[in-house]
C-alpha positions in Angstrom: 176.6 258.6 392.7 174.4 260.7 394.8 172.6 263.8 393.5 174.6 266.0 395.9 177.9 264.7 394.6 176.7 265.2 391.0 175.8 268.8 391.8 179.3 269.3 393.1 181.1 267.5 390.2 179.1 268.9 387.3 180.1 272.6 387.9 183.7 271.6 388.5 183.7 269.6 385.2 182.1 272.5 383.4 184.6 275.0 384.8 187.5 272.6 384.0 186.3 272.2 380.5 185.9 276.0 380.0 189.3 276.8 381.6 191.0 274.1 379.5 189.4 275.4 376.3 190.3 279.0 377.2 193.8 278.0 378.2 194.4 276.2 375.0 193.1 279.1 373.0 195.2 281.6 375.0 198.3 279.4 374.6 197.9 278.9 370.9 197.1 282.6 370.4 200.1 283.8 372.4 202.5 281.3 370.8 201.3 282.3 367.3 201.7 286.0 368.1 205.2 285.4 369.4 206.1 283.4 366.3 204.6 286.1 364.1 206.7 288.7 365.9 209.8 286.5 365.4 209.0 286.0 361.7 208.8 289.8 361.3 212.2 290.0 362.9 213.5 287.4 360.4 212.1 289.3 357.4 213.8 292.5 358.7 217.1 290.6 359.2 217.0 289.1 355.8 216.3 292.6 354.3 219.2 294.1 356.2 221.9 291.5 355.5 224.6 292.8 353.2 227.8 291.7 351.7 231.3 293.3 351.8 234.4 292.6 349.7 236.9 290.1 350.9 240.7 290.4 351.1 241.3 290.2 347.4 238.4 292.6 346.7 238.6 296.4 346.9 238.4 297.2 350.5 236.9 300.6 349.8 233.8 299.1 348.2 230.8 299.7 350.5 228.7 296.8 351.8 225.9 296.0 349.3 223.1 293.5 348.6 224.2 290.7 346.3 223.1 291.4 342.7 225.6 289.2 340.9 227.2 285.7 341.3 229.3 285.6 344.5 232.9 284.6 344.4 234.8 283.4 347.5 236.1 286.9 348.5 233.0 288.3 350.2 231.7 288.3 353.7 228.3 288.8 355.2 227.6 291.9 357.2 224.8 291.4 359.7 222.9 294.4 361.2 223.3 295.1 364.9 220.5 295.7 367.3 220.2 299.0 369.1 222.1 297.6 372.0 225.0 296.5 369.8 224.7 292.7 369.9 224.0 290.8 366.8 220.4 290.6 365.6 220.7 287.0 364.6 222.5 284.6 362.3 222.5 284.4 358.5 224.3 282.4 355.9 224.3 282.3 352.1 223.7 278.9 350.3 224.5 278.4 346.7 222.5 276.3 344.3 225.4 273.8 344.4 225.1 273.5 348.2 228.0 275.8 349.1 227.7 277.8 352.3 229.1 281.3 353.1 229.0 282.1 356.8 229.4 285.4 358.5 232.7 286.2 360.3 233.3 284.7 363.7 230.6 282.0 363.2 232.9 279.6 365.1 232.1 276.6 362.9 228.3 276.6 363.3 226.0 276.5 360.3 222.5 275.7 359.3 221.7 272.5 357.3 221.1 273.3 353.7 218.8 270.8 352.2 217.2 270.3 348.9 214.4 272.8 349.6 217.0 275.5 350.4 218.9 274.8 347.1 215.6 275.0 345.3 215.0 278.5 346.7 218.5 279.4 345.6 217.7 278.2 342.0 214.4 280.2 342.1 212.4 277.0 341.9 210.7 277.3 345.3 209.1 280.2 347.3 210.6 281.6 350.5 209.5 279.8 353.6 209.8 279.6 357.4 211.0 276.6 359.4 212.3 275.5 362.9 215.8 274.2 363.2 218.8 273.9 365.5 222.0 276.0 365.3 224.8 274.8 367.5 222.4 273.1 369.8 220.1 276.1 370.1 216.6 276.0 368.7 216.1 278.7 366.1 213.5 280.0 363.7 214.7 280.1 360.1 213.6 282.1 357.1 214.9 281.0 353.7 214.7 283.7 351.0 216.2 284.3 347.6 219.5 286.2 347.7 220.7 287.1 344.3 221.2 284.8 341.3 221.8 281.2 342.2 221.9 281.8 346.0 219.5 281.7 349.0 219.8 283.4 352.4 219.1 281.5 355.5 218.3 283.9 358.3 217.9 282.6 361.9 216.9 284.0 365.3 216.8 282.1 368.6 213.6 280.5 369.8 214.8 280.3 373.4 212.9 283.3 374.6 209.7 282.3 372.8 209.8 278.8 374.3 210.6 280.1 377.8 207.7 282.5 377.6 205.3 279.8 376.4 206.5 277.4 379.1 205.8 280.1 381.8 202.5 280.8 380.2 201.6 277.1 380.3 202.4 276.9 384.0 200.4 280.0 384.7 197.4 278.7 382.8 197.6 275.3 384.6 197.7 277.0 388.0 194.8 279.3 387.0 192.8 276.2 385.8 193.4 274.3 389.0 192.4 277.3 391.1 189.3 277.7 389.0 188.3 274.0 389.3 188.9 274.1 393.1 186.8 277.3 393.4 184.1 275.7 391.3 184.1 272.6 393.5 183.7 274.8 396.6 181.0 276.9 395.1 179.3 273.7 393.7 179.3 272.2 397.2 177.7 275.3 398.7 175.1 275.5 396.0 174.6 271.8 396.1 173.9 271.9 399.8 171.4 274.7 399.3 169.7 273.0 396.4 169.5 269.7 398.2 167.9 271.2 401.3 164.3 271.2 400.0 164.9 267.7 398.5 166.0 266.5 401.9 163.0 268.1 403.5 160.8 266.4 400.9 162.5 263.0 401.5 161.9 263.5 405.3 158.2 264.2 404.7 157.9 261.2 402.4 159.4 258.9 405.1 157.0 260.5 407.6 154.0 259.7 405.4 155.2 256.2 404.8 155.6 255.6 408.5 152.5 257.3 409.8 150.0 257.0 406.9 149.2 260.6 407.5 147.9 261.9 404.2 147.0 265.3 405.5 150.6 266.5 405.5 151.6 269.1 402.9 155.1 270.1 402.0 156.1 273.8 401.4 155.7 274.8 397.7 158.8 277.0 397.3 159.0 279.2 394.2 158.2 278.4 390.6 161.2 276.3 389.8 161.5 272.5 389.4 161.7 272.0 393.2 158.5 274.1 393.6 156.8 272.0 390.9 158.0 268.8 392.7 156.5 270.1 396.0 153.2 270.9 394.2 153.2 267.5 392.5 153.8 265.7 395.9 151.0 267.7 397.5 148.7 266.8 394.6 149.6 263.1 395.0 148.8 263.2 398.7 145.5 264.9 398.0 144.7 262.2 395.4 145.6 259.4 397.8 143.5 261.0 400.6 140.6 261.2 398.2 141.1 257.6 397.1 141.2 256.5 400.8 138.1 258.5 401.5 136.3 256.9 398.5 137.4 253.5 399.6 136.2 254.0 403.1 132.9 255.4 401.8 132.6 252.4 399.5 133.1 250.0 402.4 130.6 251.9 404.6 128.0 252.0 401.8 128.5 248.4 400.9 128.2 247.4 404.5 124.9 249.3 404.8 123.6 247.9 401.5 124.5 244.3 402.4 123.0 244.6 405.9 119.4 244.7 404.9 119.3 241.7 402.5 121.5 239.7 404.8 119.2 240.4 407.7 116.2 239.3 405.7 117.9 236.1 404.5 119.0 235.3 408.0 115.4 235.8 409.3 113.9 233.6 406.6 116.4 230.9 407.1 115.9 230.9 410.9 112.1 230.8 410.3 112.5 227.8 408.0 114.8 226.0 410.4 112.6 226.7 413.5 109.1 226.1 412.3 108.5 222.9 410.3 104.7 223.1 410.4 104.4 225.9 407.9 102.0 225.3 405.1 103.4 224.3 401.8 102.4 227.6 400.1 104.2 229.7 402.8 107.3 227.5 402.6 107.3 228.0 398.9 106.9 231.7 399.3 109.9 231.8 401.7 112.0 229.8 399.3 111.1 232.2 396.5 112.0 235.1 398.7 115.3 233.5 399.6 116.1 232.9 396.0 115.2 236.5 395.1 117.3 237.9 398.0 120.2 235.6 397.1 120.0 236.9 393.5 120.0 240.5 394.8 123.0 239.8 396.9 124.8 238.1 394.0 124.2 241.2 391.8 125.3 243.5 394.6 128.5 241.6 395.2 129.2 241.5 391.4 128.7 245.3 391.2 131.1 245.8 394.1 133.7 243.5 392.5 133.3 245.4 389.3 133.8 248.8 391.0 136.9 247.5 392.8 138.6 246.3 389.6 141.5 248.4 388.3 142.4 249.6 384.8 142.3 246.7 382.3 145.8 245.7 381.1 146.7 246.3 377.5 146.5 242.6 376.8 142.7 242.7 377.5 142.0 245.5 375.1 140.8 244.6 371.6 139.5 246.4 368.6 135.8 245.9 367.6 132.8 247.7 366.4 130.8 249.2 369.3 127.6 249.2 367.1 127.7 245.4 367.0 128.2 245.1 370.7 125.3 247.5 371.4 123.1 245.5 369.0 123.9 242.2 370.8 123.3 243.8 374.2 119.9 245.2 373.0 118.9 241.8 371.9 119.4 240.5 375.4 117.5 243.5 376.9 114.5 242.8 374.7 114.3 239.3 376.2 114.5 240.7 379.7 112.0 243.5 379.1 109.5 242.0 376.6 107.0 244.8 377.1 109.4 247.5 376.1 110.3 248.5 372.5 113.9 249.3 371.7 114.4 251.6 368.7 117.9 251.4 367.3 119.9 254.0 365.3 123.4 252.7 365.1 126.4 253.9 363.1 129.7 251.9 362.9 132.0 253.0 365.7 135.3 251.1 365.8 136.9 251.2 369.3 139.7 249.7 371.2 138.4 248.7 374.6 137.8 245.9 377.2 134.8 244.2 375.5 133.4 242.6 378.7 133.4 245.8 380.7 132.0 247.8 377.9 129.2 245.2 377.5 128.5 245.5 381.2 128.2 249.3 381.0 125.9 249.2 378.0 123.7 246.5 379.7 123.5 248.7 382.8 122.2 251.7 380.7 119.6 249.5 379.0 118.6 247.9 382.3 118.2 251.3 383.9 116.1 252.6 380.9 114.0 249.4 380.8 113.1 249.4 384.5 112.0 253.1 384.4 110.1 252.8 381.1 106.3 252.3 381.4 104.7 249.2 379.8 104.5 249.6 376.1 107.1 252.4 376.2 110.0 252.9 373.9 113.7 253.1 374.6 115.7 255.0 372.0 119.3 253.7 371.5 121.5 255.9 369.3 125.2 255.5 368.5 127.2 258.0 366.4 131.0 258.5 366.5 131.5 256.5 369.7 128.8 258.4 371.6 126.0 256.1 372.8 122.7 257.8 373.9 120.0 255.8 375.7 116.7 257.7 376.2 113.6 256.3 378.0 110.0 257.4 378.5 110.1 257.2 382.3 109.6 259.9 384.9 113.0 261.4 384.1 115.8 262.6 386.4 115.3 265.8 388.4 117.8 268.6 387.9 119.0 268.2 391.5 119.7 264.5 391.0 121.6 264.7 387.7 124.9 265.6 389.4 124.6 262.5 391.7 123.2 259.7 389.6 126.7 258.4 388.9 127.7 258.3 392.5 128.0 254.9 394.2 124.9 253.7 396.0 123.0 256.9 395.1 119.3 256.4 394.6 116.8 259.1 393.9 113.9 259.3 396.3 111.5 257.8 393.7 113.8 254.8 393.3 114.4 253.8 396.9 111.5 251.4 396.8 112.6 249.6 393.7 115.1 246.8 393.5 118.7 247.6 392.7 121.9 248.6 394.4 122.5 252.1 393.0 125.8 251.0 391.4 124.7 250.5 387.8 125.4 254.1 386.6 128.5 254.3 388.8 129.9 251.3 386.9 129.0 253.1 383.6 131.0 256.2 384.5 134.0 254.1 385.8 134.1 252.1 382.5 133.9 255.3 380.5 136.7 257.0 382.4 138.9 253.8 382.2 138.7 254.1 378.4 139.4 257.8 378.3 135.7 258.7 377.8 132.9 260.1 379.9 129.3 259.7 380.9 126.6 262.3 381.7 122.9 262.9 381.9 121.3 265.4 379.5 117.8 266.9 379.6 115.4 265.0 377.4 113.3 266.7 374.8 110.2 264.8 375.9 109.4 262.7 379.0 112.1 260.5 380.5 115.8 260.5 380.9 118.7 260.6 378.4 122.0 259.1 379.4 125.2 259.6 377.3 128.2 257.2 377.2 131.1 258.4 375.1 134.1 256.1 374.2 136.9 257.5 371.9 136.4 255.9 368.5 139.2 254.9 366.2 140.1 256.3 362.9 140.9 254.0 360.0 144.5 254.1 361.0 143.7 252.6 364.4 144.4 255.8 366.3 141.9 257.5 368.6 139.8 260.1 366.8 
């Protein structure tokens, strides 16, 4: 089901539910009020019913409430309404089940069951019930009527049921009208709400077809649609930045690869063309080629590392960063035999990609070793997942600190040294992949101090 159709149906369903609930409450309330009014009439009727002497009794005796056992020579006197018609029907039921009807009852009577006889005996309380009298639905009130007798008073339910039927039809028509109106209003509001969504969908199709990441959609208001527009614009901006960085990486890589490739090509051409070179020169050319190929291999490896995406969860493992740093320092000592490495390591359990983190630590140590003077010392400190590598080299200028982690960036002092300018860029990428960071801090003495922070784990295995 489309979003537009849901926006139309949901208000209609909500209105239908509300109308149905309100109609049910109204119907029950009105019916209860009508029955309560009817029950009041029954109590009044029962209170006004009297008896009069029969043919064998003294005809001058006035009508009276029954206060002694009835014989068979009495009759019921029912009160009349203000318009003269009878207010209802009543009959007296004895404890033995005998029934005394009012005059001109024409053979109709109410059923007198065991509960009625119990009221006559005084063993049950008065009660209300629905019954039929001559095919007419009536409301009955059974009350005590003198010793050993009960009075069944009845009034017709026809008017009440007719009123409730009319009310049910009226409520049904009102409910249908409300649902129809809600559907119309929902359609209008749905069309209005879907207009920005359709515009956004049109812009998305345009971007997909043209690859134009400069497009921006209108950010309308502060509601969810405005938030969606801002999020879409932020996504386009991020994609544009990623494309710019990708193009910059390709351009920088092309520039960095051009020089060693040109040199390798020239040396190979010289070896292929001149076979009379002295042995020493030929050996020098071979050594240069091996060095250049090694430089190319390192550059390509750095480029591949930068192009890699976030490591999948399957490649992450829990280990002690202090042990990894100690192992990497051992390899750096072999690579830089004239440099002293001073270690100060505290246990730091992490959950990370071991190979990438080892590469980042090795890059930090390699950078410090290359810049340290012979006989210098590189300080390696690890505390709480934050690794600090400090050397005794010339240091990093304040203007270069903001750029040392950029790809292919090399300070003016480093442009004559071997290297691709990707080592610290890889360090920052690995740090950010693991939710950490990397930065350069001013060193207390001579040299540079580079920080690599990886979120450590608590004992529970959760990031600290």
